[in-house]
C-alpha positions in Angstrom: -13.8 -3.5 -14.8 -12.2 -6.9 -14.4 -12.1 -7.0 -18.2 -10.8 -3.5 -18.9 -7.4 -4.1 -17.9 -6.5 -7.0 -20.4 -8.2 -4.9 -23.2 -6.1 -1.9 -22.5 -3.0 -3.8 -22.5 -4.0 -5.2 -25.8 -4.8 -1.7 -27.2 -1.5 -0.3 -25.9 0.5 -3.0 -27.8 -1.5 -2.4 -31.0 -0.8 1.4 -30.7 2.7 1.2 -30.0 4.0 -2.1 -31.5 7.6 -2.1 -32.8 9.6 0.7 -34.1 8.9 1.0 -37.8 10.5 -1.7 -39.8 10.8 -0.5 -43.4 13.9 1.0 -44.8 15.5 4.2 -43.8 14.7 7.4 -45.5 17.0 10.3 -46.0 20.0 10.1 -43.5 20.0 12.9 -40.9 23.3 14.4 -39.4 24.0 13.3 -35.9 26.5 14.9 -33.5 28.2 13.7 -30.4 27.1 15.1 -27.0 30.0 16.1 -25.0 29.2 16.2 -21.4 31.2 18.7 -19.0 30.9 17.1 -15.6 28.0 14.6 -15.6 29.1 10.8 -15.2 26.0 9.1 -14.5 25.0 8.8 -18.2 26.5 8.9 -21.6 25.3 9.5 -25.2 26.7 8.3 -28.5 25.7 9.5 -31.8 25.1 6.8 -34.6 23.7 7.1 -38.1 20.6 8.9 -39.4 20.1 11.1 -36.2 20.1 8.4 -33.7 21.4 8.3 -30.5 22.5 5.5 -27.9 22.0 6.6 -24.3 23.2 4.5 -21.4 22.5 4.9 -17.6 24.1 2.1 -15.9 22.3 -1.0 -16.9 19.5 1.1 -18.9 20.0 1.3 -22.7 18.0 3.3 -25.2 18.1 4.3 -28.7 16.6 7.7 -29.6 15.4 7.9 -33.1 13.7 10.7 -35.1 10.1 10.2 -35.0 9.9 10.4 -38.9 12.8 7.9 -39.4 11.9 4.1 -40.3 14.0 1.6 -38.5 15.2 -1.5 -40.5 17.0 -3.3 -37.8 16.8 -3.0 -33.9 19.7 -3.3 -31.5 19.2 -6.0 -28.9 18.6 -5.0 -25.2 17.8 -1.5 -26.3 14.5 0.4 -25.7 13.5 2.4 -28.6 12.2 6.1 -28.1 10.9 8.4 -30.9 11.8 11.8 -30.5 10.5 14.6 -29.9 8.5 12.6 -27.3 4.9 13.6 -27.0 3.4 11.8 -24.1 5.4 11.3 -21.0 4.5 10.4 -17.3 6.9 11.9 -14.8 7.6 10.7 -11.3 10.5 12.8 -10.6 10.6 16.3 -9.6 14.1 17.2 -10.9 12.9 15.7 -14.3 9.7 18.0 -14.3 11.9 21.0 -13.6 14.1 20.2 -16.8 11.1 19.3 -18.9 9.3 22.7 -17.8 12.4 24.7 -18.5 12.5 23.3 -22.1 8.8 24.5 -22.3 7.8 20.6 -22.9 5.5 20.6 -19.7 2.5 20.1 -22.0 4.0 16.9 -23.1 3.6 15.4 -19.6 0.3 13.5 -19.4 0.5 12.4 -15.8 2.4 12.6 -12.6 3.1 10.3 -9.6 1.7 12.2 -6.7 0.9 16.0 -6.3 3.1 16.0 -3.2 6.1 15.5 -5.2 5.8 18.6 -7.3 5.9 22.3 -7.0 4.2 23.5 -10.3 0.7 24.3 -10.4 0.5 22.8 -13.9 2.0 19.5 -12.6 -0.5 19.4 -9.7 -3.5 19.7 -12.4 -2.5 16.4 -14.1 -3.6 13.0 -13.4 -2.2 11.5 -10.4 -1.1 7.6 -10.8 0.2 7.0 -7.5 3.4 7.3 -5.5 4.4 3.8 -4.1 2.9 2.0 -6.8 1.4 3.2 -10.1 -2.4 2.8 -11.2 -1.5 0.7 -14.1 -5.0 0.9 -15.5 -5.1 4.8 -15.3 -1.5 4.8 -17.0 -2.7 2.6 -19.9 -5.4 5.1 -20.6 -2.6 7.7 -20.8 -0.8 6.0 -23.6 2.6 7.1 -22.6 5.5 6.7 -24.7 7.9 6.9 -21.8 7.7 7.1 -17.8 10.4 9.0 -16.1 11.3 7.8 -12.8 14.4 7.5 -10.4 16.5 5.1 -8.6 18.1 1.9 -9.5 15.1 -0.5 -9.2 13.1 -1.2 -12.4 9.4 -1.5 -12.5 8.9 -5.0 -13.9 5.1 -4.2 -14.6 6.0 -1.4 -16.8 8.3 -3.7 -18.7 5.3 -6.3 -18.9 3.1 -3.6 -20.2 5.7 -2.6 -22.9 6.1 0.8 -21.6 9.7 2.2 -21.6 11.0 3.4 -18.1 13.7 5.8 -17.8 15.3 6.1 -14.3 17.1 9.2 -13.6 20.2 9.2 -11.4 21.2 12.7 -11.3 21.1 12.7 -7.3 24.2 10.3 -7.4 26.4 12.9 -9.3 29.3 14.3 -7.3 28.8 18.0 -8.2 25.8 20.4 -8.4 26.6 21.0 -12.0 26.9 17.6 -13.1 23.2 17.2 -11.6 22.1 20.0 -13.7 23.8 18.9 -16.7 21.2 15.9 -16.9 19.0 18.5 -18.8 21.2 17.6 -22.0 19.3 14.2 -22.0 15.9 15.8 -22.1 17.1 18.3 -24.6 17.5 15.2 -27.0 14.2 13.6 -25.9 12.2 16.8 -26.9 14.5 17.7 -29.7 15.7 20.9 -28.0 19.3 20.1 -27.5 20.6 23.6 -28.5 18.2 25.2 -25.8 19.6 22.7 -23.3 23.2 23.3 -24.0 22.9 27.1 -24.1 21.2 26.6 -20.4 23.9 24.4 -19.4 26.6 26.8 -20.6 24.9 29.6 -18.8 24.7 28.0 -15.5 28.2 26.9 -15.6 29.3 30.4 -16.1 27.1 31.9 -13.3 28.3 29.3 -10.9 31.9 29.6 -11.7 31.5 33.6 -11.2 30.0 33.1 -7.8 32.8 30.3 -6.8 35.4 32.8 -7.7 33.5 35.6 -5.6 33.5 33.4 -2.5 37.1 32.8 -2.8 37.6 36.3 -1.4 36.1 35.2 2.0 38.1 36.1 5.0 36.8 33.1 7.3 35.4 29.6 6.6 32.7 28.8 9.1 32.0 25.3 10.0 28.7 23.7 8.9 26.7 20.6 10.4 24.4 18.9 8.2 21.0 17.0 8.5 19.2 15.6 11.7 18.6 12.2 13.1 16.2 9.9 10.9 15.2 6.4 11.6 17.6 5.8 14.3 20.8 7.3 12.5 22.2 10.5 11.6 23.1 10.5 8.0 25.8 12.8 7.2 26.6 13.5 3.5 29.7 11.9 1.9 32.8 14.1 1.6 32.5 13.3 -2.4 28.7 14.5 -2.5 27.2 17.2 -4.2 26.1 19.0 -1.0 30.0 18.7 0.1 30.8 20.3 -3.1 28.3 23.1 -2.5 29.8 23.9 0.9 33.4 23.8 -0.4 32.6 26.1 -3.3 30.9 28.5 -0.7 34.1 28.4 1.3 32.6 26.7 4.2 34.1 24.0 6.3 31.9 21.0 6.1 32.9 19.1 9.3 32.6 15.6 7.8 34.3 16.6 4.5 36.6 13.5 4.9 33.7 11.0 5.1 34.3 8.6 2.2 32.1 8.5 -1.0 28.8 10.3 -2.1 26.2 8.7 -0.1 25.0 9.5 3.4 26.8 7.9 6.2 24.7 6.8 9.3 26.1 8.1 12.7 24.8 7.9 16.3 23.9 11.2 17.8 26.6 11.3 20.4 29.3 11.1 17.6 27.5 13.9 15.8 27.3 16.0 18.9 30.9 15.3 19.9 32.2 16.7 16.5 29.4 19.2 15.6 28.5 20.7 18.9 30.4 23.8 18.1 29.6 24.2 14.4 28.9 27.7 13.3 25.9 27.0 11.2 23.5 24.0 10.8 21.8 23.2 7.5 19.3 20.9 5.8 17.4 19.6 8.9 14.7 17.9 6.8 11.0 18.5 7.5 11.3 20.3 10.8 10.2 24.0 10.4 11.3 25.6 13.6 13.6 25.5 16.6 10.5 24.5 18.9 9.4 21.8 16.6 13.2 20.7 16.4 13.7 20.6 20.1 10.1 18.9 20.6 11.3 15.9 18.8 14.7 15.7 20.8 15.6 18.0 23.7 19.2 17.2 23.0 19.3 19.1 19.7 19.3 22.4 21.9 22.9 21.4 22.8 24.3 22.5 19.6 25.7 25.9 19.3 24.1 26.6 16.1 20.7 26.1 17.8 21.5 28.3 20.7 22.7 31.1 18.4 19.9 30.8 16.0 22.1 29.7 13.0 19.9 27.1 11.4 19.0 27.5 7.8 16.8 24.9 6.0 15.9 24.4 2.5 12.4 24.8 0.9 11.6 21.1 0.1 8.6 19.1 -1.3 6.9 19.3 2.1 6.3 23.1 1.2 4.6 22.5 -2.1 1.5 24.4 -1.2 3.3 27.5 -0.2 4.5 28.7 -3.6 8.1 28.7 -3.0 10.8 27.2 -5.0 11.8 23.6 -4.0 15.5 22.7 -3.5 14.8 19.3 -4.9 13.1 20.6 -8.2 14.2 23.7 -9.7 17.2 23.8 -7.3 18.4 20.9 -9.2 18.6 23.1 -12.5 19.8 26.4 -10.9 23.0 25.3 -8.7 24.1 28.8 -9.2 21.5 30.2 -7.2 21.6 27.5 -4.7 25.3 28.6 -4.4 24.5 32.3 -4.0 22.3 31.2 -1.1 24.9 29.5 0.6 27.4 32.3 0.1 25.0 34.9 1.3 24.5 32.8 4.5 28.1 32.2 5.2 29.8 35.3 3.9 27.0 37.8 3.7 29.6 40.8 3.2 30.2 39.4 -0.3 26.5 39.2 -1.4 24.7 41.7 0.8 21.7 42.2 -1.4 21.2 38.8 -2.3 17.6 37.3 -2.0 17.6 33.9 -0.8 15.8 31.4 -3.3 15.9 28.0 -1.9 17.1 28.4 1.9 15.5 30.2 4.7 16.5 31.4 8.1 14.6 29.8 10.7 15.0 32.9 12.9 12.8 34.9 10.2 10.5 32.0 9.1 6.7 32.4 9.4 4.6 29.6 8.1 
């Protein structure tokens, strides 16, 4: 086994090598990708069907699989499209790939706990905190799709391209969903991706307009204490945007930025004790479980009046429900519909909750 890893590295390099270096054949028509709200990435079309993709410091050149490249740009990773072999570490990425009917192009995942799909759970598991690089090499991936700001230096050593998504940093739910346009290019299904984006924008706007008929704006508290702090979503976050579009009054809407801001329990209690609703309490599943972790949670009015709603997250992967963090990323209209039904039930009386559930009715 100690000789297997170096041998696999050599084989991978031999199989992948450089992008084709002979002269280009027939030029293909490229077109610009105009994004409606997403700010975290941009795509520029160049000659012969190639696209330059930028995600912060990440640089990629996507080129048609049949195209021969005569000269490569410095500091760009070259990816042939449509991709055929992908390792996926991101549940939103999985949802986008599956929507494009390209789930069979995924040859491995990080950990079954990170995914809802039964198909994903049946794929080789490569590890959550650190990948099993020997197992990864055996899969011969063309790309590893992950998340976050920190690159995996081992992947660079192995000459395996890594694409780290940052959809979570977008300021609106629709902008998060629009990252599917990137996958549309990677799998040569941009028309399908664009049509899906347009449908979601239209459905979201229709629900947003409906919510404006609301007669009241109930106050909302988010989150719970974690690791010594209570992290409240910033006023420019996608969650704050959801609440505004559902005509709810997020009590911390004036917090700066998009990132979570840590506050102490007393500060949250002072401002949020009388909140009408309490959402997104994390991995807790019941009032009993929540109060057992900290009896002071019972001081909140939303706790006393049984007005806590939580999302279905990855912790419920085995229940067959839909994850807020997976398919919820690409169906923001359904998430918004859930919130309108919760806060303004008279506007959507027959709505079936997709991603949220009422703790008062929950049975696990």
